[in-house]
C-alpha angles and dihedrals in degrees: 000000000000138000119206106264113250119224116247092230093109143345123300118266133199093263090063092049094050093042101055119334103062098041090051091050093049092048094046091049089054093049092049092048087050090055099251118148098244137169122195113197129184138146144147128302101223110168132072137050098309090068094036091053091047090050091050091052092049095044092239137115117265090245092055091048091048092051092047097051096037088061092048093046092048089051090052093047091051091044091055088052092242106176102212116164086218134005102193139162135244092224093073121114088240091060093050089053095047094046095049091047090050090051093048089052091053089048092049090051092053102254100114129077140151132233140164116259139177116250137184111260128190110217092191094054092033097227145097116265111228121181108307095028088071135050137177143133118322112249090210104049104006095239116156120235096037111160128231090253103039146352112237091199097062101012096235118144113239143191120223093246090059093062118106114228094359121199136184110257091216104051100008089232126143112258127223131218122263132169124244136164117246141178119247137198111220096230095164088063090069097037093109093051092047091048091049091050092049093048097048099036120087100178095091123097109250094251091055095045095045096045094045094045092051091045093052093045090059087062127265120252129210112272124228105224098181136079129190096225129107100234105082147062110300115244109235111254095005117108116219095001128113130185117276104249094240088063099051099036100072090042082064088077088063092045093051091048090051090050086060090052091248101106092126089070089076090061098042113102089210092061116109111211116202124187126196118196148140119265092256087067097051097100092052095050100034100039117011102038094043087050090053092048092048091050091048090052098201105079136077121247125231117288093194136013118197104197120178135199121234131290104225130200119196089357095301133099114260101248135170093194096048097045097237102153105260124198100241116224095233094050089048090055090050088058102045139000120279093250091061090056095041090052094047096045094051089045088055096039106152097224097152108013141006112290124213119226116212131171088233091059090046091054093045095052094044094047100039107031105022100036108024101034104031105020097038094050093049093047093046091051096048091045091054091048091052095044100041103029105028092254097305136117104260123228106243124231119225103321116239124228088258092051091051092046092055092045089051088057088067091062092042094051091044090053092046092050091050091053092047092049093049089053090046091242092144098165090055091047090055089047091060091059091049090048091051091051089047090052089051092050092050092047093048093049093047096047095047097200090183088068101038115053093189091063098044100092095045096045096046091045092051093046093048089054089053089051090051091050091049091055088064099037091050098045096090091050108036105013099172092053092044091053090050090053091051089049090052089054093040091235098145132241097267114077142131139221094263089060086076089083097038115118121233119244115243113246094034111140123238120221127226113291142184141184113306099204142024128218121245112237125224091244090058091054091049090053092047092051090050092049099043103026 
């Protein structure tokens, strides 16, 4: 399991969590609960021009900037309760060794060559202008501010020479052309194998499969894998050249796995590799990296690719590089608990199209779904158990047809959630938990056990079993709240996915409990809108 590696050119924002980090965490939590042997690796992408440009703007060295933002990103990842098995860095000696060995294998297999090329050069700054050192108009969609590596507006990868009206991002001057020798990966040589993999493989989200298939059909071009900058991994045998960051970053997945002592997984045909990423990373994970793996010949290709559209705010993509005001992860955590954000982001997961984040939607989902449906049902049930049965699970009388029907819903929703998880339909999987809590609320309200003593034992027993099931169904999404629920029911910290359909034993004591969530007031929303726009 991998999440696309974020650059250490700033803090993490909510768009990065919704695009790759949080879905991977939710899915890996499910697999581990289910008993699968699963590794979830992530880390920071620390070389290349994004970090070098950020360092230049801050008046610091790239290493200082990388250290600074790695610490902040790790703090955000931990604060969001992301359960990575490792959150590493691409600036480690191990990654340099793995990347150089990978390159030498490609060279040995006949996929590497050198040639002289023309590059943009800034005479004012006295340097070549690779990818993020140059911007201009996109040749594909015409958007202004397209970078020399990619256009955020249309998602197409670019080369600096393709930009219309290019300019140096440092001095804004117009660059000139100069020749320089570079190292290339012969991507066209593996076009047929990539195309065959895309055609036969059904584990990719539609947007990934469609974009990658169309991209490959247009004809793959050789890929420059070198940059004449200082901040990067040196290319063996090439003076003054480092690896282009797109080349070394995905190799980081292999490095991080090796750091866990599980490097052999990459060579095991039974391994299922799953990538999670935003749509701007599709070409790298569905074309370039598979091409590299095919050329290497030893490693497995992806079994599934979960690729998400953008989370927008005020109609624009949350973007560090383009200056659209992101909601930073750490400031989000200072406002509300991690489970609130995890719940909202999965509820808004942009599986098919860009999704707009608004503070009104945030308030609505917290107040209605999280508080009223989930929190209210759980608190009502536990309160009745404490008041009517001295804080114990009651022994039911003969269950009625309605009681059995509601209990059957637990198994149905558990099965539905399992199927949704296995298809990586995470928003639908969360919806099953909400639906189960809603069923419990409706049942509790209709049966009115507070009025009918003969129904009390059955109704409270049924509702407590729903609460128990919810503690398992919700764990991948809102782990802290799920653990609290299990503590309320004294169910223990060790449990598995199948425990979601396990019945509670009558007589079991219930621990002290309290409200799980808190409503967001209108005045809070007004203040948030004023602060964030």
